[in-house]
Every structure is written in structure tokens, then in C-alpha cells.
C-alpha positions in Angstrom: 92.5 23.9 -87.0 92.2 22.6 -83.5 95.4 22.5 -81.1 95.3 18.7 -81.0 95.0 18.5 -84.8 97.8 20.9 -85.0 99.9 19.0 -82.7 99.6 15.8 -85.0 99.8 17.6 -88.3 103.7 17.5 -88.5 104.0 13.9 -87.6 101.1 13.1 -90.2 102.8 15.0 -92.9 106.3 13.4 -92.4 104.4 9.8 -92.3 102.7 10.7 -95.5 105.9 11.7 -97.1 107.5 8.4 -95.8 104.7 6.1 -97.3 105.0 8.1 -100.7 108.7 7.3 -100.5 107.9 3.6 -99.7 105.7 3.3 -102.6 108.2 4.9 -105.0 110.9 2.5 -103.5 108.8 -0.5 -104.0 108.1 0.3 -107.8 111.8 1.3 -108.2 113.5 -1.3 -106.1 110.9 -3.9 -105.2 110.2 -5.1 -101.7 113.7 -4.3 -100.4 113.5 -1.0 -101.4 109.8 -0.4 -99.7 111.3 -1.8 -96.3 114.4 0.4 -96.4 112.2 3.6 -96.9 109.7 2.3 -94.1 112.8 2.0 -92.0 113.9 5.4 -93.0 110.5 6.7 -91.9 110.6 5.0 -88.5 114.0 6.4 -87.8 113.0 9.9 -88.4 109.8 9.7 -86.7 111.4 7.9 -83.7 114.3 10.6 -83.4 111.7 13.7 -83.7 109.0 12.6 -81.6 111.0 11.4 -78.7 112.8 14.9 -79.0 109.4 16.5 -78.2 109.3 14.8 -74.6 112.3 16.4 -73.1 111.1 19.7 -74.4 107.8 19.1 -72.7 109.4 18.4 -69.3 111.7 21.4 -69.3 109.5 23.9 -71.0 108.2 25.2 -67.6 111.1 25.5 -65.6 112.1 28.5 -63.8 115.3 30.6 -64.5 117.3 29.0 -61.8 117.2 25.7 -63.5 117.8 26.7 -67.0 121.4 25.2 -66.9 120.0 21.7 -65.7 117.1 21.8 -68.6 120.0 22.5 -71.1 122.2 19.8 -70.0 119.1 17.5 -69.9 118.2 18.3 -73.4 121.8 17.9 -74.7 121.9 14.5 -72.9 118.7 13.5 -74.5 119.8 14.6 -77.9 123.1 12.8 -77.7 121.2 9.7 -76.6 118.5 9.8 -79.6 121.4 10.7 -82.2 123.7 7.6 -81.1 120.5 5.2 -81.2 119.5 6.5 -84.7 122.8 6.4 -86.2 123.2 2.6 -84.8 119.8 2.0 -86.6 121.1 3.5 -89.7 124.5 1.6 -89.6 123.0 -1.7 -88.8 120.3 -1.0 -91.5 122.7 0.1 -94.1 125.1 -3.2 -93.3 122.2 -5.5 -93.8 122.3 -7.2 -97.2 118.6 -7.2 -97.9 118.2 -3.5 -97.3 118.5 -0.8 -100.0 120.9 2.0 -98.8 119.9 4.2 -101.4 116.4 4.4 -100.6 117.1 4.0 -97.0 119.0 7.2 -97.2 116.5 9.2 -99.5 113.5 8.2 -97.3 115.6 9.6 -94.1 116.3 12.9 -96.1 112.9 13.2 -97.5 111.2 12.7 -94.0 113.5 15.0 -92.1 112.8 17.7 -94.6 109.2 17.2 -94.2 109.3 17.2 -90.4 111.3 20.5 -90.5 109.2 22.0 -93.0 106.2 21.4 -91.1 107.9 22.8 -88.0 108.6 25.8 -89.4 105.2 26.3 -91.1 103.7 25.3 -87.7 106.0 27.7 -85.8 105.1 30.6 -88.1 101.3 29.9 -88.1 101.1 29.4 -84.2 104.2 31.7 -83.1 105.0 28.5 -80.5 108.6 27.2 -81.1 107.8 23.7 -79.9 
């Protein structure tokens, strides 16, 4: 597999899992279930994809700025987490969304992303 294809394999697998969840939710709970599952997919993809950007920004830093790089990563993680929680809270409070399918989709997509990263890391010996 080419490095470019490898880079997009994890988001593609996560998106596939999210789409399967949306189809299952649509069949089980109708339109609100499908929309809820898609929102869960978007939250997970948004959280993890935006997490790659700070890693790429601090990847080549020298030893003297490791503390600054760590602070930057913690700050961006906190901001991403706050946005994800806010979106999930607003989504869960919306009467037209199915909270169960929203939660199941977030869990399934997060597990798919994590498993994909583990497989990619083991195959390439590259943590990011």
C-alpha cells in the first residue's frame, strides 16, 4: 500500500463503520436514528482528524522546545474535547435525535479509529 493510501486508510475505515451504523440506525429507528449515527461519525472524525494537525506541527521540534510542544498538544486536545462534548450535549438534548444511536455510533467509530491506528502503527512502526 502506498504511503498516501495508508494515511487515509484509518479515516476511510472509520467512515465505513459510521455509514454501516447509519444504515443500521435508519433501519431500526428511522430517519432520526440515521441522522444521529451520522452526527456521531462526524464528531469522531472531526475530533481525531483535527488531532493529527498539532502532531504534524510539533513532530520535527528539537529537544529544547519539547515542553512547549507538549503544552501545545495538551491545549489543542482540551479544546477539541470541549468542542466534541458540546456538540454531543447539544445533539443529545435535541428532541429529534436518537441518543442511543448517537452514542453507539460514537463508540463504534472511536473503536474503529483506534483499532485502525493500532494496526497502522504495528505495520509501519510509525506512531502518528
